C-alpha angles and dihedrals in degrees: 000000000000121000094205112119115255094021104061095049105031104147106341129100131238123240126187104338133011091260094055113087132185124208117221099237094190091055090045093052093048095048096041088055089048090051094053092043092051091045091054095043097050097028097130097038121034094016096047096232089293118172094190133032112213112188119182117189114203125226121276121283136195090227119096104243141151120225130180090220092055090046090054091052093051094042093049106036104009098247139072113249106199122199090021133128121210121187117191116202132170094261104015143041115208119199123191111194147117125295095258093053092046090055090052092050095050088088093066097058096087097042090049091054092048096044104046105356097250129139119230111221118193122209107192114204117201121213092251093053129082093209098235093126092053091048089055089053090053092049090051090053090051091051091047090055090047094052091050089055091046093243118137099199114033118213112236116199118212140160101264097189094062111085115212115260127191130021096281096053093042090053090047093051093048093052091044092053092047095047120093092256133126111230125215131183111239098179092116091052093057091043091056091043092054095040099085110058125209124224096274091049092049089051090056091048091049092051091049091049092049090053092047096050091042091055090050094047102036102034115015098045096044089045093053092045091052093047092049095042093050092038094232126168115235132158127236090241092054090052088049093053094048092048092049090053089052092052095051090044104048092173089074089073094034095255109149101220125124110259090216090065095047131087140151123266091211135340107287113263125227120175133172142134098066098300104111132162118176096190117114088237092062120122139203114259130210095256118118120258110267116218102159119138112297090017123149123211121194119198124183124182129181129180138177132218116193086348094302112126135222133176141197131178129184135183120214122203121209113202089332121203124224094269093055094043093050093047091051093048090050091048091050091052091046093052092047089051091051092048091050089062093059093104130129110270099026122114118252089237090062091073095057093040090054090053092048091050091055093049093047090050100042102032115000091176088069096052093093091056096052117114115258094239136035093220141287142259114280134197129101085000123048090225114027110206118239093026101088115145096226134132095264104048109108097179116125128247113242128196110264097032116130125212138187099222102203123171132166150157115241126211103350121178122240122192098235135129094225108092090210092062101037092089118046139164133200130212135181125178134172137173110241134183117215110240135194095241103009137001123257116228108209099187100050089113084085103067121225097181114132093244090056100046102036113084127190116199100162113120119239090243091058091049092049091047090051091049090049090052091050092050092047090049092053092053095075118152118260134054098260118097124213121251090247091057092048091050090051092052092049090049092052092048092050090047092054091047092052090049092050092051091048091049090052090054090047090052091055092048093045093051091049092048092047091048091052092047095047091046089051091056098237097108091129137032124238114290104247096192104123130207123277117297116276125214126204124248110305102235117154097167125015093210142359093263091066091067113099113236107263117251091205137342101272136111111282133185117218104202093182096056095031093236140129115225111211125186110236120173093338096313131100108240117194123219124186114245096239092060099062147055128195140220130186127207110142085312136041122252121189114201116197128213105244130170118269098031119114120260091020112145110239112231137159093260094065090051094050095062103036093142095051128104113245130208107229102191144341129205129203132186121210134187090207104079091180091058091050091053092047093050093048091049092049091049092051092047091049092049091052092050094049093044091050092048094048091047092052090046091051092049093049090051090062095050120114112240110253127209118257119266113250108215119221112258126244090260093060114047111215119247106255137197112188135200099034133151123211134225124235089039124224091247126212130116095275117112116274110267128200120224142184131254117220129189111219134176098291106004151004128271127201116193139165131200089276114083094218093056103080133126127188120201112191119212090229090057095052113104098172133006123199135189117195117179119206112264108143093354131087096233140055112212150177115209131193124200108197137210093223132026122262131189120252104187102314095332124102111218145162094199124066122180132188117194147163127210109238096195132047118228105244126184116200114225117216098046096232124130116260121220120246087233094052106130091218091052092048092048091049092051091048090050092050092049091051092049092049093049092047094051092045090051093049090052091046092053091049091048092049092051093048089048088054089051091050089051091067116109096252091060099039091097091058090061092211126169133148110258121208122210115247101230094188089065096047127116138187121253146139111253095164124356106319134050116255142162112268117200133192123224129191092276107012148037109234146177109187104167106064122050134270089049123227118222116161120175110223093213090061094056118104099185140335122228119201106207132197090020118165130353091109095298116161092210140016140199131245120213121192118205114199128216087242099076091194088065118090116248117255118234130200109191135198100023110170112252089231088072094055098094093045092051091048091051092049093048091048092048091052091049094246116148113229133187132194129223134176095224139034118268128221097232103185096072090041093055091042089054091051094049093044095052111015093163091059090048091053093045091052091059101271114245094356090099084079092057104115095201092054099040097046092079092054099042095074092061097041122074090182092067090084093056113110094024117125116180108236092214088069092047095048097053121124123281093251091061090049089052090050090053091050093048090049091055090049094051093052110094134191088271088058089054090052089049090052092050088052090051091050091054090052097046093099090058088059100223116190122242091250090061092047091049092054090050091049092048091050090050091050092052090053089054092047093245102129097136098082112147123239090251091055092050092048091049092050089046092055091044092052090047090054093051098044099047122086109240116252110252091212089067096058090099089079104253111144127223110258116258118233113258117237112220 
């Protein structure tokens, strides 16, 4: 038997020593019966009317090869039997082999008789014999069977494509050709027999696929990233050798498979630099890996487990141009279309035809470069004959078949100056099981999404320099434009037109959807605002005996029982802390909360004792001022503690009960991410502690070294999960947006974030400038880059493992997957108080760096209104209206106008309807009007009242159109200006109001502001207020000017006068 790994011990088990093998007799009986049944059923077709099957397995070879005869040995008995001849007849099975092999096969004699009623006859060949006598005995048995069936020339089936090797097989082939037999090729019969895999075979394929995709994800990709990041030189052949070592030693990537059962399908393939070959027989050359700009790197890895094959191939794009990106996206769609056809009952040709249809629709110019097949069957052989996914194969997919779906574009042209990147190819391959309803992709652990295979290593300075060159090149003297520029303008115009048409269709769909929802009565979600907070029974002491004997008659604060002890007529009377307030002014006055007074919190205790007499306040005078201060301070501290405790209790009472976390058992170590901080933090004055995040059976647990600092996040409570590596930020994070609130410390939150700082804050002492070529500076930057890459990789590995956990059947219904923000679509804005970088993801709009966080689910958005657009504005605002009309709109202010086109394109791509307006809208009355009279809203055209093109014609004749508009520039001013406005309103008295009413009555006379100022000064002198400051006079002067002047009609469009800039 062969000693090559993966062939010698395919599906058997070891017993005793490594040379002692056991054959699984149950498996042998089942598959021998299947062989004879298939032979009988397809006797005249696939098996060529053969009466006898003669299978000769050649001796072992150092070459990596796939033979049908070896596959039959492994499939039937679990091991490869080289230099052995097996002849299957209707009543007998003859085996010509050595003594050792014959002793191993003795165990199958009884099962063969019981399963199909055949007798196993052994012909033992000694080393000194050539085996001709035994071959003659086998031929006589074949002729005897033929004579009993009244056939003169028996048909002997053999594998015609396998040339005889070794003296024994050459002698056998000579005698077979010279015998009076008719020979038939039975290759197709065995191909069809091996095509549908049973459960044990599928298990082997899945383990092989897991190893293959793990090598690609955990070794190949990090290796390439490290080589490119550190700009190392390494040859394709060196990468091949290192990858092969990783495959045959799975423990290197923490894959728990026995190395004895593992082997490669083929030497791993690495190609780049223009030399591409997409054939399975391709090899890695000795050229160095090319990762220049617009380079393409193809990696293909195949591994075997118990001789069952799997394959995966990925293409990586380095600073790809538009041609390469488009080609890859088309190839990805084509492969996904081909995989979708791998369903029981479809023809094999349907897979390739689906891929061709996608290419012809998306990029017909690439159809000639598409590979001629979409892959082949895979199993014991890397390419199973007769199962090619081409346009002519009419065989039918059956459940349990396994295919290597491989598709690529060969020799495409890229418009680059680098000769190594002018020619490129693309390849994608996955191992897929044919399913009844849908196919199962076994190698999807290794991502092929564009965001995971496209790398950009150009510095921002280079990009800006390139843009500057382009702009400078466009500013050529003369009035004539180049053809390229004209084509670009026409392209932009057509793009805007397409977007406008799509938005019109979205408006129609959105109005119909809103009408259905409003008609159904679920326009708003339940109002979750609960009743006022309730406090438990106010009992400081259960009986008189609990009161401590007074030391002296003076006010005391009992921190333990949360009570104030007040001396009244010589006795100490207790009052609970929540029933009183205090004031200090040379004496202490305690004011109690009693029913019927304003600003008294309503709680159950005041309702219990409605007929009682309440003490409203008590006052005490003390000669000891220090004691008064101490008592007041103690009372305030006690009130804060009680208020904080009751607030936390009230918040916890509204929490939804979560399921209990099931900890991972000792057998399965939980996935762990150490040295993390949490937001929101636990609080408290203790030093900030880092903790670890662990993924258990049904949730995540974050814990620190303190037992009271622990947070459980259940998988069922996660609405969105995000992973954001540090690029221009100081932290790498994972963020969870939840369905229901949880408590973190004493804070109630729906957003939980775990992060690590990737850079240390360092302050250089000395104050001098450091040179960019300073060795210490360079070393420090290199150290920071290494630390950032290491942390990002640790987070990425944790995220990948949790994604694998979420991919299990019990979590499929939750539809969970870590989402990564798309930085190229981000924009700056002010969602709360400070400016930050807001980034879309595939399903949300998020801002995860500054607090409070922003997480907006795109599916919950009704429409988006872009406000203050145009009219020379440098920025604009974005308002999000939710489908729940009871929910306040969400505003993002001060977005640079340069981001407008990008935001429109993103909204249009995600099928979100947007409108534009020149001013800000007051949305609360608008939404209230919609919810109060939804039928009127629908009759008036739904959201079309926001359509600027439609409403412009009506706005000139309607003065009410400006009602509800509040310019955001005024709202977003600094806090000092707000305070000035508030102080102004406080200074104005009733006399000022009378003055204003007088000014209003005189507006028609058109007095100038100088006249009004003189009148105001005269009025102030009469009041005795002559000490107005210059600022007050100037402010009144401006105010009077604003009221006396007739508004400019040209400014009715809503543009605001520019504010002076403070320098």
